[in-house]
C-alpha positions, 0 to 999 in steps of 0.5 A: 475535465468534469470531476468524477463525483460530478460525472455520476450525478451526485455532485454538482455539475459546476467545475472548479474555477482555475484558482481551485485545486482539482481535487475539490468536489461540489456536493449537490442537495441529493449527495449532501442529504445522503451524507447528512443522513449518516452524519446525523447519527455521529458525534465528533470523534466517532469511529467510522470503521464500522459505518457503511458509506455511500458508494458514490464516494468509493474508488473502484479499487481495494485498499490492498491494490491502492497501497501499490500507489506508493510503489510506482516509482521503482526507478528511484530505488534502483538509483538509490541502491547504486549510490555509495554514500549513505547520506545520498542513498537516504535522500533518494529514499526520502524522494521515493517515500514522497513520490507516490502521494500524487497518484490519487483520484482527481476527486475525493474517493475512498478505496474499498475496505478489504474483507478478511482473507482478501489478497492481491498480487501483481508485478513490475517489469523494471527499467534494468530488465529485472522484476519486482513482485507484490503480495498483500493480504487483509490479515485482520478485520477489526481493527482493519490491517493490511499486510504487504510484501514487495521484493525485487530479489535481483536488486536485493530490495525488500519491503514489508509493510502494515497499514492500519487505517482508523477513521474518525468523524471530526465535525465538518471533516473526516480523518483516516489515520494511517497507522502502521509502518513500511520497512525497506531493506537493501539486503546486500548493503551492510554497515560495519556491524554487519547490519542490513541497511533498513529504513522505517517509513510512516505515513501522514494522515488523510482528511476530507474537509467540507462534509457538512458545508463548503466543498469536499477537499482531500488533504494530507496532514501531519507527519511522515517519518523516515529513519535509518538507524544503521546510518544515524539518519532521520527525516521528518516531513510535515504535510501542512494543512491549509489555514483559513487565511494563509497557506496553500494546499498540499504544502510540505516542509521537512528536514533530514538530520543526524539522529545522534546530534540533531544536525540538520543536513537538508531542508525540504519544501514544496508541494507533494502533488507538484514540485518538491525541492531540497536544500543543502543546509551548509552550502544553501544549494537547492535543487528539485527532489521530485517533480510530480508534474513530470513523473511517469508512474509505473502501474503494476501488472495484474493477472487476467481476471479469469485466472484469479481466485475467489478472494483476489481483490479484482475478482472479488470486487469485480461487479462492484467496480464495474457498477461504480465505473458505469455510475450505477450506484444501485447495483454497486450498493447491492453487490457490495452488500452481498460481499459484506453480508457473506463476510459477516456470515463467515465470521459468525460461522467461525465464532460458532465453530470456535475457529480462529482466522489465520492468514494464508500468505502471512504469519504473525511475528514480533516486529513493527509490521506485525506480520511477515510473508510466511516463506523463508527468504533469507538472502544469506541462504537463498540466491536471488533466483531461488528467492524468485522461485519461492515467491512464485510458490507463495501465490500466483503472480505472473500470468499462467501461474496456478494455485498450489494444492496447499494454497488455502492452508494458513501460512503458519501451518505451511511454514511448520510443514516446511520446517518438518520436511527440512528437519528430516532431510540429510544435511548434505541434501541440496534441498535441506535449506530450501523451503519449497516443501513440494517441488511438484507444486512449485513446477505446477504453479510457475507460468507456462511458457510456450515454444513459439518457434 
């Protein structure tokens, strides 16, 4: 199969030899010239965040959607939640955290940078006949911050996350340092202190090698840390960079330990894009933790384009994506420039009017994720069914949903309004703890189900 960059006429036509990894690209004179023109203006350590990169290295997908790659093995979370032993659950969470990295383009590709206020929603039909929902929004532009929320109320699963990519030019390579954290909770599992079982997950960094000479190669490097302080467990996975002489691409090594004593419980090894193995440190028994070659990712389902809002990722970038898929770099560049130009114009207008930007779907909080979905979804006050209704009231997710009249209002203001309404209700009112401040809006936003009988 020809490489994606080769197929658009920028990279050389030659395919890699059988001994070369599939995500190696060969840049011809034209492509190398474009890259060199950009790189000649940079020094090692330069911030690439504000640099406009050529469209031929772009993936036709926004970063807000790209994040869902890490969520495409929900069956692992369902299996983990059924485990009664906390160490076995933790091993499953490590498996889940490592399961999304193999879902990458076959060539060196960078997702589109979301613009401020851009958002993306989708959902999954899960193997146990329930659903999971995802909402993401670009909550900051400088520095770029992508906030996201994933939940399956029927399964008591919730993920809140923040991704802060920082790009650096390093000479013959470029780095995307993936700062931020994902916080996973099993909301119905608590320890003896009554604390909800919570996992904090960080990501490795991404590198593109061979920018100036050699062949373009994508690598994951450095560490991903998974911790569950409730259960005194930590996993440190080292994504290995290939050495000049020894080593192999995409290798990982890691350990699962007790936080308090440092006791090693398991050792992890293998390749994140192929087979990952785990070994019991005491019994020396080894087995496959995750096999990317045999896995079947569950892609998210997204509402039709005609139902999406102006700032919804797929609709916002539709013309750019179509041009990228059609290999028309001129149109892709022009359409991308229009979007980015409008973003700069909007930023100037806010500055002139002394108006501060606030996200529509998230609110700022004092936590590692910095932002949370603005609605109150406390499981101690809301049943799974009620939580689903609340999630649907935040933004359209399923086909047929409509936008509420308050959609464009900043999230923190909508929350203040809901609290004011709740405070005015009598304590005996069954809606007194229901943050759905406008039931009619909710009814309008839910999918229309037609009677086909």
